[in-house]
All heavy atoms as a GROMACS GRO file, in nm:
protein
  599
    1MET      N    1   3.774   2.529   0.020
    1MET     CA    2   3.689   2.572   0.116
    1MET      C    3   3.582   2.476   0.145
    1MET      O    4   3.507   2.442   0.054
    1MET     CB    5   3.627   2.712   0.104
    1MET     CG    6   3.549   2.774   0.207
    1MET     SD    7   3.528   2.936   0.170
    1MET     CE    8   3.358   2.950   0.223
    2ARG      N    9   3.559   2.419   0.269
    2ARG     CA   10   3.456   2.330   0.310
    2ARG      C   11   3.331   2.410   0.340
    2ARG      O   12   3.334   2.496   0.421
    2ARG     CB   13   3.510   2.250   0.419
    2ARG     CG   14   3.419   2.130   0.449
    2ARG     CD   15   3.486   2.025   0.555
    2ARG     NE   16   3.379   1.947   0.586
    2ARG     CZ   17   3.393   1.845   0.664
    2ARG    NH1   18   3.521   1.833   0.710
    2ARG    NH2   19   3.313   1.764   0.697
    3ARG      N   20   3.228   2.361   0.275
    3ARG     CA   21   3.106   2.425   0.309
    3ARG      C   22   3.011   2.352   0.408
    3ARG      O   23   2.995   2.221   0.392
    3ARG     CB   24   3.020   2.450   0.177
    3ARG     CG   25   2.912   2.539   0.189
    3ARG     CD   26   2.862   2.555   0.039
    3ARG     NE   27   2.740   2.640   0.045
    3ARG     CZ   28   2.647   2.648  -0.042
    3ARG    NH1   29   2.666   2.587  -0.153
    3ARG    NH2   30   2.544   2.724  -0.026
    4ARG      N   31   2.958   2.410   0.508
    4ARG     CA   32   2.870   2.342   0.606
    4ARG      C   33   2.727   2.368   0.581
    4ARG      O   34   2.697   2.483   0.551
    4ARG     CB   35   2.911   2.382   0.741
    4ARG     CG   36   3.048   2.349   0.779
    4ARG     CD   37   3.055   2.328   0.934
    4ARG     NE   38   3.184   2.285   0.961
    4ARG     CZ   39   3.205   2.169   1.008
    4ARG    NH1   40   3.110   2.076   1.016
    4ARG    NH2   41   3.325   2.126   1.049
    5PHE      N   42   2.650   2.266   0.597
    5PHE     CA   43   2.505   2.270   0.572
    5PHE      C   44   2.431   2.290   0.717
    5PHE      O   45   2.495   2.239   0.818
    5PHE     CB   46   2.445   2.159   0.500
    5PHE     CG   47   2.482   2.143   0.361
    5PHE    CD1   48   2.579   2.048   0.321
    5PHE    CD2   49   2.433   2.226   0.263
    5PHE    CE1   50   2.623   2.041   0.199
    5PHE    CE2   51   2.471   2.212   0.138
    5PHE     CZ   52   2.566   2.124   0.097
    6GLN      N   53   2.325   2.346   0.711
    6GLN     CA   54   2.253   2.361   0.840
    6GLN      C   55   2.196   2.214   0.876
    6GLN      O   56   2.171   2.137   0.798
    6GLN     CB   57   2.126   2.461   0.830
    6GLN     CG   58   2.171   2.597   0.809
    6GLN     CD   59   2.051   2.690   0.797
    6GLN    OE1   60   1.952   2.648   0.797
    6GLN    NE2   61   2.086   2.828   0.793
    7TRP      N   62   2.179   2.210   0.997
    7TRP     CA   63   2.132   2.070   1.058
    7TRP      C   64   1.986   2.042   1.008
    7TRP      O   65   1.953   1.918   0.990
    7TRP     CB   66   2.140   2.066   1.211
    7TRP     CG   67   2.050   2.166   1.278
    7TRP    CD1   68   2.082   2.284   1.312
    7TRP    CD2   69   1.925   2.136   1.325
    7TRP    NE1   70   1.979   2.351   1.375
    7TRP    CE2   71   1.874   2.257   1.374
    7TRP    CE3   72   1.833   2.039   1.321
    7TRP    CZ2   73   1.741   2.275   1.432
    7TRP    CZ3   74   1.706   2.056   1.367
    7TRP    CH2   75   1.663   2.165   1.421
    8LYS      N   76   1.922   2.139   0.968
    8LYS     CA   77   1.783   2.104   0.922
    8LYS      C   78   1.771   2.030   0.792
    8LYS      O   79   1.688   1.951   0.768
    8LYS     CB   80   1.697   2.239   0.916
    8LYS     CG   81   1.657   2.290   1.043
    8LYS     CD   82   1.535   2.385   1.029
    8LYS     CE   83   1.477   2.407   1.161
    8LYS     NZ   84   1.341   2.409   1.176
    9TYR      N   85   1.871   2.053   0.717
    9TYR     CA   86   1.879   1.973   0.587
    9TYR      C   87   1.910   1.832   0.613
    9TYR      O   88   1.837   1.739   0.550
    9TYR     CB   89   2.001   2.029   0.504
    9TYR     CG   90   1.980   2.168   0.444
    9TYR    CD1   91   2.054   2.282   0.493
    9TYR    CD2   92   1.866   2.189   0.358
    9TYR    CE1   93   2.034   2.410   0.442
    9TYR    CE2   94   1.851   2.327   0.316
    9TYR     CZ   95   1.932   2.428   0.354
    9TYR     OH   96   1.916   2.554   0.300
   10TYR      N   97   1.978   1.808   0.717
   10TYR     CA   98   2.001   1.657   0.750
   10TYR      C   99   1.879   1.599   0.809
   10TYR      O  100   1.842   1.477   0.769
   10TYR     CB  101   2.117   1.639   0.838
   10TYR     CG  102   2.249   1.687   0.779
   10TYR    CD1  103   2.317   1.802   0.829
   10TYR    CD2  104   2.307   1.614   0.679
   10TYR    CE1  105   2.435   1.846   0.783
   10TYR    CE2  106   2.431   1.645   0.633
   10TYR     CZ  107   2.498   1.760   0.677
   10TYR     OH  108   2.608   1.800   0.624
   11VAL      N  109   1.804   1.673   0.891
   11VAL     CA  110   1.685   1.620   0.948
   11VAL      C  111   1.580   1.597   0.840
   11VAL      O  112   1.503   1.493   0.844
   11VAL     CB  113   1.628   1.724   1.051
   11VAL    CG1  114   1.491   1.681   1.106
   11VAL    CG2  115   1.719   1.724   1.176
   12VAL      N  116   1.566   1.690   0.744
   12VAL     CA  117   1.474   1.669   0.639
   12VAL      C  118   1.504   1.550   0.552
   12VAL      O  119   1.429   1.481   0.511
   12VAL     CB  120   1.446   1.802   0.543
   12VAL    CG1  121   1.371   1.777   0.426
   12VAL    CG2  122   1.378   1.899   0.626
   13ALA      N  123   1.630   1.540   0.522
   13ALA     CA  124   1.677   1.416   0.447
   13ALA      C  125   1.647   1.281   0.527
   13ALA      O  126   1.598   1.185   0.455
   13ALA     CB  127   1.823   1.432   0.421
   14MET      N  128   1.675   1.274   0.646
   14MET     CA  129   1.647   1.158   0.728
   14MET      C  130   1.502   1.128   0.737
   14MET      O  131   1.455   1.016   0.727
   14MET     CB  132   1.702   1.179   0.867
   14MET     CG  133   1.849   1.159   0.885
   14MET     SD  134   1.921   1.144   1.052
   14MET     CE  135   1.834   1.293   1.127
   15LEU      N  136   1.411   1.232   0.744
   15LEU     CA  137   1.267   1.218   0.748
   15LEU      C  138   1.213   1.169   0.612
   15LEU      O  139   1.137   1.071   0.605
   15LEU     CB  140   1.202   1.338   0.787
   15LEU     CG  141   1.211   1.386   0.929
   15LEU    CD1  142   1.164   1.525   0.966
   15LEU    CD2  143   1.138   1.278   1.028
   16PHE      N  144   1.273   1.227   0.507
   16PHE     CA  145   1.237   1.178   0.378
   16PHE      C  146   1.276   1.033   0.358
   16PHE      O  147   1.193   0.951   0.306
   16PHE     CB  148   1.304   1.264   0.266
   16PHE     CG  149   1.272   1.220   0.127
   16PHE    CD1  150   1.158   1.233   0.062
   16PHE    CD2  151   1.371   1.126   0.066
   16PHE    CE1  152   1.136   1.189  -0.060
   16PHE    CE2  153   1.350   1.085  -0.060
   16PHE     CZ  154   1.230   1.111  -0.127
   17SER      N  155   1.394   0.991   0.404
   17SER     CA  156   1.442   0.857   0.376
   17SER      C  157   1.326   0.757   0.465
   17SER      O  158   1.301   0.655   0.423
   17SER     CB  159   1.581   0.838   0.422
   17SER     OG  160   1.656   0.908   0.350
   18LEU      N  161   1.311   0.795   0.590
   18LEU     CA  162   1.233   0.724   0.673
   18LEU      C  163   1.097   0.697   0.613
   18LEU      O  164   1.031   0.588   0.612
   18LEU     CB  165   1.209   0.784   0.820
   18LEU     CG  166   1.122   0.726   0.916
   18LEU    CD1  167   1.178   0.588   0.969
   18LEU    CD2  168   1.095   0.815   1.032
   19PHE      N  169   1.016   0.824   0.575
   19PHE     CA  170   0.887   0.795   0.528
   19PHE      C  171   0.888   0.720   0.382
   19PHE      O  172   0.797   0.652   0.349
   19PHE     CB  173   0.822   0.937   0.500
   19PHE     CG  174   0.775   0.989   0.644
   19PHE    CD1  175   0.837   1.093   0.698
   19PHE    CD2  176   0.670   0.927   0.710
   19PHE    CE1  177   0.797   1.139   0.828
   19PHE    CE2  178   0.633   0.969   0.834
   19PHE     CZ  179   0.694   1.079   0.881
   20ASP      N  180   0.998   0.738   0.301
   20ASP     CA  181   1.014   0.676   0.172
   20ASP      C  182   1.016   0.520   0.194
   20ASP      O  183   0.960   0.444   0.122
   20ASP     CB  184   1.130   0.723   0.096
   20ASP     CG  185   1.130   0.684  -0.042
   20ASP    OD1  186   1.018   0.684  -0.112
   20ASP    OD2  187   1.242   0.660  -0.090
   21ILE      N  188   1.092   0.485   0.289
   21ILE     CA  189   1.115   0.334   0.335
   21ILE      C  190   0.988   0.278   0.371
   21ILE      O  191   0.938   0.171   0.346
   21ILE     CB  192   1.217   0.324   0.426
   21ILE    CG1  193   1.357   0.355   0.352
   21ILE    CG2  194   1.225   0.177   0.487
   21ILE    CD1  195   1.471   0.338   0.446
   22GLU      N  196   0.913   0.365   0.462
   22GLU     CA  197   0.786   0.305   0.513
   22GLU      C  198   0.677   0.285   0.383
   22GLU      O  199   0.597   0.197   0.399
   22GLU     CB  200   0.722   0.398   0.615
   22GLU     CG  201   0.799   0.391   0.743
   22GLU     CD  202   0.754   0.480   0.850
   22GLU    OE1  203   0.666   0.569   0.824
   22GLU    OE2  204   0.803   0.474   0.967
   23VAL      N  205   0.675   0.383   0.297
   23VAL     CA  206   0.589   0.373   0.182
   23VAL      C  207   0.633   0.250   0.096
   23VAL      O  208   0.544   0.177   0.039
   23VAL     CB  209   0.598   0.492   0.099
   23VAL    CG1  210   0.525   0.483  -0.033
   23VAL    CG2  211   0.523   0.606   0.182
   24ILE      N  212   0.755   0.213   0.094
   24ILE     CA  213   0.794   0.092   0.017
   24ILE      C  214   0.744  -0.039   0.071
   24ILE      O  215   0.724  -0.130  -0.002
   24ILE     CB  216   0.952   0.095   0.013
   24ILE    CG1  217   1.012   0.205  -0.082
   24ILE    CG2  218   1.008  -0.040  -0.032
   24ILE    CD1  219   1.159   0.219  -0.085
   25PHE      N  220   0.712  -0.029   0.202
   25PHE     CA  221   0.654  -0.151   0.277
   25PHE      C  222   0.524  -0.173   0.221
   25PHE      O  223   0.462  -0.276   0.240
   25PHE     CB  224   0.647  -0.133   0.425
   25PHE     CG  225   0.779  -0.151   0.488
   25PHE    CD1  226   0.816  -0.072   0.593
   25PHE    CD2  227   0.867  -0.256   0.455
   25PHE    CE1  228   0.942  -0.091   0.658
   25PHE    CE2  229   0.991  -0.277   0.514
   25PHE     CZ  230   1.018  -0.194   0.613
   26LEU      N  231   0.449  -0.068   0.160
   26LEU     CA  232   0.309  -0.086   0.105
   26LEU      C  233   0.307  -0.175  -0.021
   26LEU      O  234   0.217  -0.238  -0.050
   26LEU     CB  235   0.254   0.044   0.075
   26LEU     CG  236   0.226   0.129   0.193
   26LEU    CD1  237   0.172   0.279   0.141
   26LEU    CD2  238   0.131   0.074   0.294
   27PHE      N  239   0.412  -0.190  -0.098
   27PHE     CA  240   0.410  -0.256  -0.208
   27PHE      C  241   0.413  -0.408  -0.196
   27PHE      O  242   0.326  -0.473  -0.252
   27PHE     CB  243   0.544  -0.227  -0.306
   27PHE     CG  244   0.527  -0.086  -0.365
   27PHE    CD1  245   0.603   0.021  -0.322
   27PHE    CD2  246   0.432  -0.062  -0.467
   27PHE    CE1  247   0.594   0.142  -0.376
   27PHE    CE2  248   0.421   0.057  -0.528
   27PHE     CZ  249   0.510   0.162  -0.476
   28PRO      N  250   0.482  -0.464  -0.102
   28PRO     CA  251   0.456  -0.620  -0.074
   28PRO      C  252   0.330  -0.640  -0.016
   28PRO      O  253   0.271  -0.756  -0.037
   28PRO     CB  254   0.587  -0.650   0.018
   28PRO     CG  255   0.673  -0.536   0.014
   28PRO     CD  256   0.609  -0.419  -0.033
   29TRP      N  257   0.281  -0.560   0.068
   29TRP     CA  258   0.148  -0.579   0.126
   29TRP      C  259   0.040  -0.579   0.018
   29TRP      O  260  -0.049  -0.664   0.020
   29TRP     CB  261   0.119  -0.454   0.221
   29TRP     CG  262  -0.017  -0.467   0.274
   29TRP    CD1  263  -0.076  -0.550   0.374
   29TRP    CD2  264  -0.144  -0.392   0.230
   29TRP    NE1  265  -0.211  -0.519   0.396
   29TRP    CE2  266  -0.240  -0.424   0.303
   29TRP    CE3  267  -0.140  -0.294   0.126
   29TRP    CZ2  268  -0.369  -0.378   0.280
   29TRP    CZ3  269  -0.277  -0.239   0.109
   29TRP    CH2  270  -0.387  -0.285   0.188
   30ALA      N  271   0.044  -0.475  -0.085
   30ALA     CA  272  -0.050  -0.487  -0.190
   30ALA      C  273  -0.048  -0.605  -0.268
   30ALA      O  274  -0.150  -0.668  -0.319
   30ALA     CB  275  -0.027  -0.352  -0.269
   31GLY      N  276   0.068  -0.662  -0.299
   31GLY     CA  277   0.085  -0.797  -0.364
   31GLY      C  278   0.022  -0.905  -0.280
   31GLY      O  279  -0.025  -0.998  -0.344
   32ALA      N  280   0.042  -0.906  -0.149
   32ALA     CA  281  -0.024  -1.010  -0.080
   32ALA      C  282  -0.168  -0.997  -0.057
   32ALA      O  283  -0.224  -1.110  -0.044
   32ALA     CB  284   0.050  -1.004   0.066
   33VAL      N  285  -0.220  -0.883  -0.070
   33VAL     CA  286  -0.368  -0.859  -0.048
   33VAL      C  287  -0.446  -0.889  -0.180
   33VAL      O  288  -0.557  -0.928  -0.176
   33VAL     CB  289  -0.402  -0.720  -0.005
   33VAL    CG1  290  -0.541  -0.679  -0.016
   33VAL    CG2  291  -0.345  -0.705   0.134
   34LEU      N  292  -0.374  -0.890  -0.285
   34LEU     CA  293  -0.450  -0.907  -0.423
   34LEU      C  294  -0.522  -1.031  -0.432
   34LEU      O  295  -0.638  -1.042  -0.479
   34LEU     CB  296  -0.336  -0.890  -0.541
   34LEU     CG  297  -0.400  -0.885  -0.673
   34LEU    CD1  298  -0.487  -0.764  -0.698
   34LEU    CD2  299  -0.295  -0.873  -0.773
   35PRO      N  300  -0.470  -1.144  -0.384
   35PRO     CA  301  -0.544  -1.266  -0.402
   35PRO      C  302  -0.662  -1.276  -0.292
   35PRO      O  303  -0.756  -1.361  -0.306
   35PRO     CB  304  -0.453  -1.385  -0.353
   35PRO     CG  305  -0.306  -1.320  -0.367
   35PRO     CD  306  -0.323  -1.171  -0.344
   36LEU      N  307  -0.664  -1.192  -0.201
   36LEU     CA  308  -0.790  -1.189  -0.105
   36LEU      C  309  -0.896  -1.101  -0.164
   36LEU      O  310  -0.918  -0.990  -0.124
   36LEU     CB  311  -0.739  -1.128   0.032
   36LEU     CG  312  -0.625  -1.208   0.105
   36LEU    CD1  313  -0.580  -1.132   0.216
   36LEU    CD2  314  -0.659  -1.342   0.134
   37ARG      N  315  -0.972  -1.164  -0.249
   37ARG     CA  316  -1.086  -1.090  -0.318
   37ARG      C  317  -1.209  -1.084  -0.234
   37ARG      O  318  -1.297  -1.011  -0.260
   37ARG     CB  319  -1.098  -1.143  -0.459
   37ARG     CG  320  -0.985  -1.124  -0.541
   37ARG     CD  321  -0.984  -1.028  -0.642
   37ARG     NE  322  -0.858  -1.007  -0.700
   37ARG     CZ  323  -0.846  -0.973  -0.823
   37ARG    NH1  324  -0.951  -0.974  -0.905
   37ARG    NH2  325  -0.714  -0.953  -0.871
   38ASP      N  326  -1.233  -1.191  -0.151
   38ASP     CA  327  -1.368  -1.190  -0.085
   38ASP      C  328  -1.351  -1.083   0.025
   38ASP      O  329  -1.256  -1.028   0.076
   38ASP     CB  330  -1.380  -1.332  -0.020
   38ASP     CG  331  -1.272  -1.366   0.090
   38ASP    OD1  332  -1.160  -1.314   0.078
   38ASP    OD2  333  -1.308  -1.453   0.164
   39ASN      N  334  -1.474  -1.051   0.078
   39ASN     CA  335  -1.492  -0.940   0.159
   39ASN      C  336  -1.426  -0.952   0.301
   39ASN      O  337  -1.360  -0.855   0.357
   39ASN     CB  338  -1.639  -0.897   0.184
   39ASN     CG  339  -1.698  -0.850   0.059
   39ASN    OD1  340  -1.626  -0.793  -0.029
   39ASN    ND2  341  -1.830  -0.862   0.038
   40PHE      N  342  -1.430  -1.064   0.362
   40PHE     CA  343  -1.389  -1.086   0.501
   40PHE      C  344  -1.232  -1.093   0.492
   40PHE      O  345  -1.166  -1.034   0.578
   40PHE     CB  346  -1.436  -1.227   0.546
   40PHE     CG  347  -1.404  -1.231   0.699
   40PHE    CD1  348  -1.452  -1.154   0.806
   40PHE    CD2  349  -1.313  -1.334   0.731
   40PHE    CE1  350  -1.422  -1.169   0.926
   40PHE    CE2  351  -1.270  -1.359   0.862
   40PHE     CZ  352  -1.337  -1.265   0.954
   41GLY      N  353  -1.167  -1.155   0.393
   41GLY     CA  354  -1.029  -1.150   0.382
   41GLY      C  355  -0.966  -1.016   0.350
   41GLY      O  356  -0.857  -0.987   0.416
   42LEU      N  357  -1.037  -0.947   0.288
   42LEU     CA  358  -0.986  -0.802   0.252
   42LEU      C  359  -1.008  -0.712   0.367
   42LEU      O  360  -0.910  -0.633   0.414
   42LEU     CB  361  -1.073  -0.749   0.145
   42LEU     CG  362  -1.028  -0.613   0.091
   42LEU    CD1  363  -0.875  -0.623   0.027
   42LEU    CD2  364  -1.118  -0.554  -0.021
   43LEU      N  365  -1.116  -0.738   0.444
   43LEU     CA  366  -1.126  -0.666   0.581
   43LEU      C  367  -1.012  -0.698   0.682
   43LEU      O  368  -0.955  -0.605   0.746
   43LEU     CB  369  -1.262  -0.697   0.646
   43LEU     CG  370  -1.292  -0.612   0.760
   43LEU    CD1  371  -1.301  -0.469   0.727
   43LEU    CD2  372  -1.432  -0.671   0.819
   44ILE      N  373  -0.984  -0.817   0.692
   44ILE     CA  374  -0.880  -0.862   0.782
   44ILE      C  375  -0.737  -0.799   0.738
   44ILE      O  376  -0.650  -0.756   0.802
   44ILE     CB  377  -0.866  -1.018   0.788
   44ILE    CG1  378  -0.986  -1.076   0.858
   44ILE    CG2  379  -0.736  -1.072   0.851
   44ILE    CD1  380  -0.999  -1.204   0.868
   45ALA      N  381  -0.718  -0.794   0.603
   45ALA     CA  382  -0.594  -0.731   0.547
   45ALA      C  383  -0.573  -0.596   0.567
   45ALA      O  384  -0.482  -0.544   0.569
   45ALA     CB  385  -0.575  -0.785   0.404
   46LEU      N  386  -0.697  -0.522   0.562
   46LEU     CA  387  -0.694  -0.374   0.576
   46LEU      C  388  -0.670  -0.326   0.709
   46LEU      O  389  -0.625  -0.217   0.734
   46LEU     CB  390  -0.830  -0.315   0.521
   46LEU     CG  391  -0.851  -0.323   0.371
   46LEU    CD1  392  -0.993  -0.267   0.327
   46LEU    CD2  393  -0.737  -0.245   0.305
   47ALA      N  394  -0.708  -0.408   0.813
   47ALA     CA  395  -0.691  -0.358   0.946
   47ALA      C  396  -0.540  -0.322   0.987
   47ALA      O  397  -0.500  -0.219   1.034
   47ALA     CB  398  -0.748  -0.452   1.052
   48PRO      N  399  -0.450  -0.422   0.965
   48PRO     CA  400  -0.308  -0.386   1.004
   48PRO      C  401  -0.249  -0.272   0.915
   48PRO      O  402  -0.170  -0.196   0.968
   48PRO     CB  403  -0.223  -0.512   0.974
   48PRO     CG  404  -0.331  -0.611   0.957
   48PRO     CD  405  -0.455  -0.552   0.925
   49ILE      N  406  -0.278  -0.256   0.790
   49ILE     CA  407  -0.218  -0.148   0.706
   49ILE      C  408  -0.283  -0.014   0.753
   49ILE      O  409  -0.217   0.076   0.728
   49ILE     CB  410  -0.243  -0.182   0.561
   49ILE    CG1  411  -0.130  -0.105   0.477
   49ILE    CG2  412  -0.372  -0.145   0.503
   49ILE    CD1  413   0.014  -0.145   0.505
   50GLY      N  414  -0.418  -0.032   0.794
   50GLY     CA  415  -0.471   0.092   0.847
   50GLY      C  416  -0.409   0.149   0.966
   50GLY      O  417  -0.375   0.264   0.980
   51VAL      N  418  -0.372   0.056   1.057
   51VAL     CA  419  -0.285   0.107   1.176
   51VAL      C  420  -0.151   0.153   1.122
   51VAL      O  421  -0.110   0.257   1.187
   51VAL     CB  422  -0.292  -0.020   1.276
   51VAL    CG1  423  -0.186   0.015   1.386
   51VAL    CG2  424  -0.419  -0.060   1.324
   52PHE      N  425  -0.096   0.091   1.041
   52PHE     CA  426   0.032   0.131   0.984
   52PHE      C  427   0.033   0.276   0.926
   52PHE      O  428   0.127   0.349   0.954
   52PHE     CB  429   0.087   0.030   0.877
   52PHE     CG  430   0.224   0.056   0.809
   52PHE    CD1  431   0.337   0.046   0.890
   52PHE    CD2  432   0.223   0.107   0.686
   52PHE    CE1  433   0.457   0.080   0.842
   52PHE    CE2  434   0.341   0.142   0.637
   52PHE     CZ  435   0.475   0.128   0.706
   53LEU      N  436  -0.079   0.293   0.849
   53LEU     CA  437  -0.088   0.420   0.783
   53LEU      C  438  -0.113   0.525   0.884
   53LEU      O  439  -0.083   0.645   0.883
   53LEU     CB  440  -0.173   0.422   0.673
   53LEU     CG  441  -0.136   0.341   0.548
   53LEU    CD1  442  -0.254   0.330   0.450
   53LEU    CD2  443  -0.015   0.416   0.486
   54LEU      N  444  -0.189   0.495   0.986
   54LEU     CA  445  -0.237   0.576   1.092
   54LEU      C  446  -0.106   0.632   1.174
   54LEU      O  447  -0.081   0.755   1.201
   54LEU     CB  448  -0.336   0.521   1.194
   54LEU     CG  449  -0.369   0.613   1.295
   54LEU    CD1  450  -0.456   0.737   1.256
   54LEU    CD2  451  -0.456   0.535   1.403
   55ILE      N  452  -0.020   0.547   1.199
   55ILE     CA  453   0.098   0.575   1.274
   55ILE      C  454   0.195   0.656   1.186
   55ILE      O  455   0.255   0.758   1.228
   55ILE     CB  456   0.180   0.442   1.313
   55ILE    CG1  457   0.092   0.373   1.426
   55ILE    CG2  458   0.313   0.471   1.367
   55ILE    CD1  459   0.140   0.229   1.457
   56LEU      N  460   0.205   0.629   1.052
   56LEU     CA  461   0.272   0.707   0.959
   56LEU      C  462   0.214   0.857   0.950
   56LEU      O  463   0.299   0.948   0.951
   56LEU     CB  464   0.268   0.642   0.827
   56LEU     CG  465   0.350   0.718   0.718
   56LEU    CD1  466   0.505   0.701   0.736
   56LEU    CD2  467   0.309   0.640   0.577
   57VAL      N  468   0.095   0.863   0.946
   57VAL     CA  469   0.029   0.999   0.931
   57VAL      C  470   0.046   1.084   1.072
   57VAL      O  471   0.084   1.188   1.067
   57VAL     CB  472  -0.112   1.001   0.902
   57VAL    CG1  473  -0.187   1.128   0.912
   57VAL    CG2  474  -0.125   0.948   0.754
   58LEU      N  475   0.044   1.006   1.174
   58LEU     CA  476   0.052   1.071   1.311
   58LEU      C  477   0.206   1.122   1.322
   58LEU      O  478   0.232   1.227   1.374
   58LEU     CB  479   0.015   0.979   1.416
   58LEU     CG  480  -0.118   0.959   1.442
   58LEU    CD1  481  -0.154   0.860   1.553
   58LEU    CD2  482  -0.213   1.089   1.471
   59GLY      N  483   0.298   1.043   1.270
   59GLY     CA  484   0.441   1.082   1.269
   59GLY      C  485   0.473   1.200   1.191
   59GLY      O  486   0.542   1.291   1.231
   60LEU      N  487   0.404   1.209   1.076
   60LEU     CA  488   0.416   1.313   0.990
   60LEU      C  489   0.360   1.442   1.052
   60LEU      O  490   0.419   1.557   1.041
   60LEU     CB  491   0.358   1.292   0.856
   60LEU     CG  492   0.366   1.393   0.751
   60LEU    CD1  493   0.508   1.421   0.714
   60LEU    CD2  494   0.289   1.362   0.622
   61VAL      N  495   0.242   1.438   1.117
   61VAL     CA  496   0.178   1.549   1.181
   61VAL      C  497   0.262   1.594   1.287
   61VAL      O  498   0.280   1.714   1.314
   61VAL     CB  499   0.034   1.508   1.224
   61VAL    CG1  500  -0.016   1.615   1.308
   61VAL    CG2  501  -0.056   1.490   1.101
   62TYR      N  502   0.321   1.496   1.373
   62TYR     CA  503   0.411   1.537   1.474
   62TYR      C  504   0.537   1.612   1.437
   62TYR      O  505   0.576   1.716   1.489
   62TYR     CB  506   0.451   1.421   1.560
   62TYR     CG  507   0.562   1.439   1.668
   62TYR    CD1  508   0.509   1.494   1.786
   62TYR    CD2  509   0.688   1.419   1.641
   62TYR    CE1  510   0.600   1.532   1.888
   62TYR    CE2  511   0.782   1.442   1.742
   62TYR     CZ  512   0.734   1.493   1.876
   62TYR     OH  513   0.820   1.524   1.967
   63GLU      N  514   0.596   1.563   1.330
   63GLU     CA  515   0.720   1.632   1.266
   63GLU      C  516   0.674   1.765   1.217
   63GLU      O  517   0.756   1.862   1.231
   63GLU     CB  518   0.790   1.542   1.176
   63GLU     CG  519   0.852   1.413   1.234
   63GLU     CD  520   0.963   1.454   1.325
   63GLU    OE1  521   1.023   1.552   1.300
   63GLU    OE2  522   0.979   1.370   1.409
   64TRP      N  523   0.573   1.776   1.150
   64TRP     CA  524   0.513   1.903   1.090
   64TRP      C  525   0.491   1.997   1.206
   64TRP      O  526   0.523   2.123   1.191
   64TRP     CB  527   0.405   1.873   1.013
   64TRP     CG  528   0.370   1.983   0.911
   64TRP    CD1  529   0.428   2.116   0.903
   64TRP    CD2  530   0.286   1.963   0.795
   64TRP    NE1  531   0.369   2.178   0.790
   64TRP    CE2  532   0.280   2.090   0.720
   64TRP    CE3  533   0.210   1.878   0.755
   64TRP    CZ2  534   0.208   2.112   0.614
   64TRP    CZ3  535   0.132   1.892   0.638
   64TRP    CH2  536   0.142   2.010   0.565
   65SER      N  537   0.432   1.962   1.314
   65SER     CA  538   0.390   2.044   1.429
   65SER      C  539   0.524   2.090   1.502
   65SER      O  540   0.530   2.204   1.547
   65SER     CB  541   0.299   1.982   1.519
   65SER     OG  542   0.365   1.877   1.598
   66LYS      N  543   0.624   2.009   1.503
   66LYS     CA  544   0.753   2.060   1.576
   66LYS      C  545   0.826   2.147   1.482
   66LYS      O  546   0.930   2.196   1.535
   66LYS     CB  547   0.838   1.938   1.605
   66LYS     CG  548   0.775   1.841   1.728
   66LYS     CD  549   0.776   1.930   1.836
   66LYS     CE  550   0.728   1.848   1.957
   66LYS     NZ  551   0.742   1.917   2.083
   67GLY      N  552   0.792   2.168   1.358
   67GLY     CA  553   0.868   2.251   1.270
   67GLY      C  554   0.990   2.194   1.200
   67GLY      O  555   1.078   2.266   1.137
   68ALA      N  556   0.991   2.062   1.194
   68ALA     CA  557   1.107   1.993   1.140
   68ALA      C  558   1.112   2.006   0.990
   68ALA      O  559   1.214   1.985   0.920
   68ALA     CB  560   1.129   1.851   1.172
   69LEU      N  561   0.994   2.036   0.927
   69LEU     CA  562   0.981   2.040   0.788
   69LEU      C  563   0.981   2.176   0.735
   69LEU      O  564   0.964   2.196   0.610
   69LEU     CB  565   0.852   1.965   0.742
   69LEU     CG  566   0.845   1.821   0.779
   69LEU    CD1  567   0.721   1.759   0.736
   69LEU    CD2  568   0.964   1.736   0.714
   70ASP      N  569   1.004   2.281   0.809
   70ASP     CA  570   1.002   2.419   0.774
   70ASP      C  571   1.149   2.448   0.707
   70ASP      O  572   1.255   2.420   0.761
   70ASP     CB  573   0.983   2.507   0.886
   70ASP     CG  574   0.836   2.498   0.931
   70ASP    OD1  575   0.750   2.455   0.862
   70ASP    OD2  576   0.820   2.536   1.060
   71TRP      N  577   1.142   2.508   0.592
   71TRP     CA  578   1.273   2.564   0.535
   71TRP      C  579   1.284   2.706   0.566
   71TRP      O  580   1.198   2.788   0.525
   71TRP     CB  581   1.257   2.550   0.375
   71TRP     CG  582   1.254   2.397   0.341
   71TRP    CD1  583   1.144   2.325   0.310
   71TRP    CD2  584   1.373   2.320   0.313
   71TRP    NE1  585   1.185   2.215   0.267
   71TRP    CE2  586   1.321   2.202   0.263
   71TRP    CE3  587   1.501   2.331   0.323
   71TRP    CZ2  588   1.406   2.090   0.232
   71TRP    CZ3  589   1.582   2.228   0.285
   71TRP    CH2  590   1.535   2.111   0.255
   72GLU      N  591   1.389   2.737   0.641
   72GLU     CA  592   1.422   2.868   0.688
   72GLU      C  593   1.546   2.912   0.629
   72GLU      O  594   1.642   2.846   0.611
   72GLU     CB  595   1.417   2.881   0.841
   72GLU     CG  596   1.279   2.863   0.893
   72GLU     CD  597   1.283   2.861   1.045
   72GLU    OE1  598   1.390   2.910   1.111
   72GLU    OE2  599   1.178   2.850   1.104
   0.00000   0.00000   0.00000
């Protein structure tokens, strides 16, 4: 007998994969920022990752507000 899953399980799995891959992008960035120890270089490096994390958090809030992360 073939068992079918609800579509919400697939959505949660896709969202987990998406956010997991986006977090993996933080590791090479952290390695590239490590040599920039002076204040101005660090400030320039923090701006793009700040925008990246803001978009990531806004996407998570949007998905949460739409109820895609609710287990029913």
